[in-house]
C-alpha positions as CSV (number, residue, x, y, z in Angstrom):
1,M,12.8,26.0,6.3
2,K,10.9,22.9,6.1
3,K,7.5,23.4,5.8
4,I,4.7,21.1,6.4
5,G,1.7,22.0,4.4
6,I,-1.9,20.3,4.7
7,L,-4.1,20.5,1.3
8,F,-7.7,20.3,2.3
9,G,-11.5,21.0,1.1
10,Q,-14.8,21.8,2.9
11,E,-13.7,20.2,6.3
12,N,-13.1,22.6,9.0
13,T,-12.2,21.2,12.0
14,F,-9.1,18.7,11.3
15,P,-6.8,20.8,9.2
16,Q,-6.6,23.8,11.7
17,A,-6.2,21.8,14.8
18,F,-3.2,19.7,12.9
19,I,-1.4,23.2,11.9
20,D,-1.7,24.4,15.3
21,R,-0.6,21.0,16.8
22,V,2.4,20.8,14.4
23,N,3.6,24.3,15.0
24,K,3.2,23.9,19.1
25,K,5.2,20.6,19.1
26,I,7.8,22.2,17.0
27,A,8.2,25.1,19.2
28,E,8.0,23.0,22.5
29,Q,10.9,20.8,20.9
30,G,12.7,23.9,20.0
31,I,13.2,22.6,16.2
32,K,14.5,25.4,14.3
33,D,13.5,25.9,10.5
34,M,10.4,24.2,10.4
35,M,6.9,25.3,10.5
36,A,3.3,24.0,9.7
37,E,0.9,25.9,7.5
38,A,-2.2,25.6,4.9
39,V,-1.0,25.0,1.6
40,L,-1.3,27.9,-0.7
41,I,-0.8,27.1,-4.8
42,D,-0.2,30.2,-7.2
43,T,1.2,28.4,-10.0
44,V,2.6,25.0,-10.9
45,E,5.4,24.6,-13.3
46,Q,6.7,21.2,-14.0
47,A,9.6,19.5,-12.2
48,K,9.5,22.7,-10.1
49,S,7.9,22.2,-6.7
50,D,10.2,22.3,-3.8
51,E,8.6,24.3,-1.7
52,Y,7.1,21.8,0.8
53,A,9.1,19.4,2.8
54,V,5.6,17.3,3.8
55,I,2.1,17.6,2.5
56,I,-0.7,16.1,4.2
57,D,-3.3,15.4,1.2
58,R,-6.9,15.3,2.3
59,I,-8.8,16.6,-1.0
60,S,-7.0,15.7,-4.0
61,Q,-9.5,12.5,-5.0
62,D,-12.2,15.5,-5.4
63,V,-9.9,18.0,-7.5
64,P,-7.9,16.4,-10.3
65,F,-5.8,20.0,-10.6
66,Y,-4.4,19.1,-6.9
67,R,-3.7,15.3,-7.7
68,A,-1.4,16.8,-10.9
69,F,0.4,19.1,-8.2
70,L,1.2,16.7,-5.5
71,K,2.6,14.2,-8.2
72,N,4.9,17.2,-9.6
73,A,5.7,17.9,-5.9
74,A,6.2,14.2,-5.0
75,I,8.8,13.8,-7.9
76,T,10.7,16.9,-6.7
77,G,11.1,15.3,-3.4
78,T,8.1,16.7,-1.1
79,A,6.8,13.7,1.1
80,V,3.2,13.5,-0.2
81,I,1.0,11.8,2.4
82,N,-0.9,9.5,0.8
83,N,1.4,8.7,-2.0
84,P,-0.5,10.4,-5.2
85,F,0.8,7.9,-7.5
86,W,-0.4,4.8,-5.6
87,W,-3.5,6.5,-4.8
88,S,-4.4,7.1,-8.3
89,A,-3.6,3.5,-9.2
90,D,-5.4,1.9,-6.3
91,E,-9.3,0.5,-6.0
92,K,-11.3,-1.4,-4.2
93,F,-11.7,-4.6,-5.9
94,F,-7.9,-4.9,-6.2
95,N,-7.3,-4.1,-2.5
96,N,-9.7,-7.1,-1.8
97,A,-7.3,-9.5,-4.0
98,L,-4.1,-8.0,-2.1
99,A,-5.9,-8.6,1.2
100,E,-6.3,-12.4,0.4
101,K,-2.6,-12.5,-0.9
102,V,-1.3,-11.2,3.0
103,G,-3.4,-13.3,4.7
104,V,-6.6,-11.0,5.8
105,P,-10.2,-12.3,5.3
106,V,-12.2,-10.4,2.7
107,P,-16.0,-11.2,2.0
108,K,-16.5,-13.3,-1.2
109,T,-16.1,-10.4,-4.4
110,F,-17.0,-10.2,-7.9
111,I,-16.5,-7.1,-10.0
112,L,-19.2,-6.3,-12.5
113,P,-19.6,-4.8,-15.8
114,S,-21.3,-1.3,-16.0
115,S,-24.8,-1.1,-16.6
116,H,-24.4,1.5,-19.2
117,R,-21.8,1.6,-22.3
118,P,-18.8,3.9,-21.2
119,P,-18.6,7.2,-23.5
120,D,-17.8,6.6,-26.7
121,T,-18.2,2.7,-26.9
122,D,-20.5,0.4,-29.0
123,E,-21.1,-3.0,-29.0
124,N,-17.8,-3.6,-30.8
125,S,-16.0,-2.6,-27.6
126,F,-16.9,-5.3,-25.9
127,R,-16.2,-8.5,-27.9
128,N,-14.2,-10.2,-25.2
129,M,-17.0,-10.8,-23.0
130,K,-18.8,-13.7,-23.2
131,Y,-22.6,-13.7,-23.3
132,P,-24.7,-14.2,-21.2
133,F,-22.3,-13.4,-18.4
134,N,-21.9,-16.0,-15.6
135,W,-24.7,-14.4,-13.2
136,E,-25.6,-18.3,-11.8
137,R,-22.3,-18.9,-10.9
138,M,-21.6,-15.2,-8.8
139,F,-25.0,-16.1,-7.3
140,D,-24.7,-19.2,-5.9
141,T,-21.2,-18.1,-4.6
142,I,-22.3,-14.9,-3.4
143,G,-25.6,-15.7,-1.9
144,F,-28.4,-13.3,-0.9
145,P,-28.7,-11.0,0.3
146,A,-25.7,-9.3,-0.9
147,Y,-24.1,-5.8,-1.2
148,M,-23.5,-4.0,-4.3
149,K,-21.3,-0.9,-4.2
150,P,-18.5,0.9,-6.7
151,H,-15.3,-0.6,-7.2
152,D,-13.3,2.5,-7.1
153,G,-14.8,5.1,-4.5
154,G,-15.8,5.8,-0.9
155,G,-18.2,7.7,1.3
156,W,-20.5,5.0,1.6
157,K,-21.6,6.4,-2.0
158,S,-24.0,4.4,-4.2
159,V,-24.0,1.3,-1.6
160,Y,-26.7,-1.2,-2.2
161,R,-28.0,-4.1,0.1
162,V,-29.9,-6.4,-2.7
163,E,-32.1,-9.2,-1.7
164,N,-32.2,-11.1,-5.1
165,P,-31.6,-11.1,-8.6
166,D,-34.5,-9.1,-9.9
167,D,-33.5,-6.5,-6.9
168,L,-29.9,-6.5,-8.5
169,W,-30.8,-5.9,-11.9
170,Q,-33.2,-2.8,-10.8
171,K,-30.4,-1.2,-8.4
172,H,-27.8,-2.2,-10.9
173,G,-29.6,-0.2,-13.4
174,E,-29.3,3.1,-11.5
175,T,-25.6,2.8,-11.6
176,E,-25.1,3.4,-15.3
177,N,-21.5,4.2,-16.0
178,L,-20.1,2.9,-12.1
179,V,-18.2,-0.5,-12.1
180,M,-19.7,-2.3,-9.0
181,M,-18.7,-5.3,-7.0
182,L,-21.1,-7.7,-5.7
183,Q,-20.1,-8.6,-2.2
184,E,-21.3,-11.5,0.2
185,E,-23.2,-10.1,3.1
186,I,-21.5,-10.6,6.7
187,N,-23.7,-11.0,9.6
188,F,-21.4,-9.0,12.1
189,K,-22.1,-8.6,16.0
190,E,-19.0,-6.4,16.3
191,Y,-17.5,-3.7,13.7
192,F,-14.6,-1.7,14.0
193,R,-13.2,1.4,12.4
194,C,-9.5,2.0,12.8
195,Y,-7.0,4.6,12.1
196,V,-3.6,3.7,10.8
197,L,-0.6,6.5,10.3
198,G,2.5,5.5,9.2
199,T,1.5,2.2,8.1
200,D,1.9,0.8,11.8
201,N,0.6,3.3,14.3
202,V,-3.2,2.0,15.1
203,H,-6.2,3.1,16.9
204,I,-9.2,1.0,16.8
205,M,-12.6,2.6,17.2
206,Q,-16.1,0.6,17.7
207,Y,-18.1,1.5,14.9
208,E,-21.7,1.0,13.9
209,P,-22.1,1.6,10.2
210,R,-25.7,1.1,10.4
211,N,-26.5,4.4,12.1
212,P,-26.9,7.8,11.2
213,H,-23.4,9.3,10.4
214,H,-22.6,11.4,13.3
215,L,-23.6,8.3,15.3
216,R,-21.5,5.9,14.0
217,Y,-18.4,5.7,16.4
218,V,-19.6,4.1,19.4
219,L,-18.3,6.1,22.6
220,D,-19.6,3.4,25.5
221,G,-19.5,-0.1,23.7
222,D,-19.7,-3.4,25.0
223,P,-16.1,-4.9,26.0
224,V,-14.5,-6.3,23.4
225,D,-12.3,-9.7,23.5
226,Q,-8.7,-8.8,23.6
227,K,-7.8,-11.7,21.1
228,I,-10.0,-9.9,18.5
229,L,-8.6,-6.5,19.0
230,D,-5.1,-8.3,18.4
231,T,-6.1,-9.7,15.3
232,V,-7.5,-6.6,14.1
233,H,-4.6,-4.7,15.1
234,D,-2.1,-7.0,13.4
235,Y,-4.3,-7.3,10.1
236,C,-4.4,-3.4,10.2
237,I,-0.7,-3.6,10.0
238,R,-0.4,-5.9,6.9
239,L,-2.9,-4.5,5.0
240,N,-1.4,-0.8,5.1
241,K,2.3,-2.2,4.8
242,A,1.4,-3.9,1.2
243,L,-0.6,-0.8,0.3
244,G,2.2,1.8,1.7
245,Y,-0.4,4.1,3.2
246,D,0.7,6.9,5.8
247,F,-2.9,7.7,6.9
248,N,-5.6,5.5,6.1
249,T,-8.8,3.8,7.9
250,V,-9.5,0.2,7.9
251,E,-12.8,-1.4,8.7
252,F,-13.7,-4.7,10.1
253,A,-17.0,-6.6,10.5
254,V,-16.4,-9.7,13.1
255,Q,-18.7,-12.9,12.0
256,D,-18.0,-16.1,14.2
257,G,-14.8,-14.9,15.5
258,V,-13.7,-13.5,12.0
259,A,-12.6,-10.3,11.4
260,Y,-13.3,-9.6,7.5
261,A,-11.8,-6.6,6.3
262,I,-14.7,-4.5,4.7
263,D,-13.2,-1.3,3.7
264,F,-9.5,-0.2,3.6
265,C,-9.0,2.3,1.0
266,N,-9.6,5.4,2.7
267,P,-6.5,8.0,2.0
268,A,-8.4,10.6,3.3
269,P,-10.4,9.5,6.0
270,D,-13.0,11.1,8.2
271,A,-11.4,13.5,10.9
272,D,-13.8,15.9,12.0
273,I,-14.5,16.3,15.5
274,N,-18.2,16.2,14.9
275,S,-18.5,13.0,13.7
276,V,-15.6,11.0,15.4
277,G,-15.8,12.3,18.5
278,A,-13.5,14.4,21.1
279,D,-11.3,11.5,22.1
280,N,-10.5,9.8,18.6
281,F,-9.9,13.8,17.2
282,E,-7.6,14.4,19.8
283,W,-5.7,11.0,19.0
284,I,-5.5,11.7,15.1
285,V,-4.6,15.2,15.6
286,E,-1.6,14.2,18.1
287,N,-0.4,11.3,16.1
288,A,-1.0,13.2,12.7
289,A,1.1,15.9,14.0
290,N,3.8,13.4,15.4
291,M,4.2,11.7,12.1
292,A,4.3,15.0,10.1
293,I,7.1,16.2,12.2
294,E,9.1,12.9,12.0
295,K,8.6,13.1,8.1
296,A,9.9,16.4,7.7
297,K,13.0,15.4,10.2
298,Q,13.6,12.4,7.5
299,Y,13.2,14.6,4.4
300,K,16.1,14.7,2.1
301,K,16.0,17.6,-0.7
302,G,15.9,16.5,-4.0
303,Q,15.3,12.8,-3.1
304,M,12.2,10.5,-3.7
305,N,10.5,11.0,0.0
306,L,7.5,8.7,-0.8
307,T,6.3,5.7,1.1
308,W,5.7,3.0,-1.4
309,G,3.9,-0.5,0.0
310,S,5.3,-4.0,-0.1
311,F,3.0,-4.9,-3.2
312,V,5.5,-2.5,-5.1
313,T,8.6,-2.8,-3.3
314,D,8.6,-6.9,-3.5
315,Q,8.1,-6.5,-7.3
316,I,11.2,-4.7,-7.2
317,A,13.3,-6.7,-4.7
318,P,13.9,-9.8,-7.3
319,A,16.5,-7.8,-9.0
320,K,18.4,-7.6,-5.7
321,T,18.3,-11.5,-5.1
322,P,22.1,-12.3,-6.1
323,T,23.1,-10.3,-3.2
324,K,21.2,-12.4,-0.6
325,K,23.1,-15.5,-2.0
326,A,26.3,-14.3,-0.5
327,P,26.9,-17.7,1.4
328,A,27.0,-19.4,-1.6
329,K,29.6,-16.9,-3.2
330,K,31.9,-17.1,0.1
331,V,32.0,-20.8,-0.5
332,I,33.4,-20.5,-4.0
333,T,35.7,-17.9,-2.7
334,K,37.3,-20.1,0.3
335,K,38.1,-22.7,-2.7
336,A,39.9,-20.0,-4.5
337,P,43.2,-20.2,-2.6
338,A,43.6,-24.2,-4.1
339,K,42.9,-22.3,-7.6
340,K,45.7,-20.1,-7.0
341,V,48.1,-22.8,-5.9
342,A,47.5,-24.5,-8.8
343,V,48.5,-21.7,-10.9
344,K,51.3,-20.8,-9.1
345,K,53.0,-24.6,-9.4
346,A,52.2,-24.1,-13.1
347,S,53.9,-20.6,-13.0
348,A,56.9,-22.4,-11.2
349,K,57.2,-25.2,-13.8
350,A,57.0,-22.8,-16.7
351,V,60.1,-21.2,-15.5
352,V,62.0,-24.5,-15.7
353,K,62.6,-24.1,-19.6
354,K,65.1,-26.9,-19.8
355,A,62.8,-29.8,-19.8
356,P,60.0,-29.8,-22.4
357,A,58.7,-32.7,-20.6
358,K,58.0,-30.8,-17.5
359,K,55.9,-28.3,-19.7
360,A,53.9,-31.3,-21.2
361,T,53.5,-32.4,-17.9
362,T,52.3,-29.1,-16.6
363,K,49.7,-28.5,-19.3
364,K,48.2,-32.2,-18.5
365,V,48.1,-31.2,-15.0
366,A,46.1,-28.1,-16.1
367,V,43.9,-29.5,-18.2
368,K,43.1,-32.5,-15.6
369,K,42.0,-29.3,-13.2
370,A,40.2,-27.1,-15.6
371,P,37.3,-29.9,-15.7
372,V,37.2,-29.8,-11.9
373,K,36.7,-25.9,-11.8
374,K,33.7,-26.2,-14.4
375,A,32.1,-29.0,-12.0
376,A,32.1,-26.6,-9.1
377,T,30.8,-24.0,-10.8
378,K,27.9,-25.9,-12.0
379,K,27.3,-27.0,-8.5
380,T,27.1,-23.4,-7.6
381,T,24.9,-22.8,-10.3
382,K,22.1,-25.5,-9.2
383,K,22.1,-24.2,-5.4
């Protein structure tokens, strides 16, 4: 039995709708030995957790015990959505840097040291930092007003708009041990929030982040230039393929025709019908169900079934580079017959034992040809 589970917390509308939709599709498609349910845990033993083929994770960012459970499940073969190892390592400041590397525009951003010292540290813990910190360079680059927000976190928590340096100092002091980012303000005319499933299935929603939470998803917005929508769609795929997220939202602010990625580290995004609206809710339930069923079909027991982003896989790829240089090897192979002919001639002459002179000649010929072989090898190496 391939079981599809969903691990969730306080949300109510999406989890049950997802379970019902998956089970309905399984029945309609006549799939045997597959079902969906809420994940239930009564014990977790190391390296023993193969009950589920697929788990949709909606809560482990808030419950460390669940994150440990999911890593254990993943290492035994469960396709956890999203990858718990990458989710543990990921954060927003790094994501901004990665976005630049894959050609997606992002606001100018600096990371700030925490206002308060972390627990169990003193002044000696910070001897690698220059004093004073180069605030002027940051202010000149970012400008004011600007935004200050946690480098790791979500849900629009601890997000500040700062008007000037004094305003920054005052608000930075309120953040205590949080490591914050200082980011330039994008004066947008259009804003989008996009669901991205399976790294390339994109649903673009008009969004107004300045509205109250339940009014942020725009139902009847103004028409949008198709070129902008195509760009946003392309950027969504670029980002999620690099990050390796199967279930994510990406936010874009459009200023002067440029779509800036604002927030794209949301591995457990809002999917509540009361905030996203009926149409968006239907899309996410339907497409999440399809993705989970497909993941369950692809599941291979006892193997790693996680999705890894190109940022990780590209670091491994260089080890396979020699296989990509097959044409160079083929050229060497084509020259092999000539070498074999030389060997055969030498053997033929070696059979004639009567004339020592012939042996000497054979040796001389072999010696003359040997450098040619070495030269060919060197040329191949230079290629």
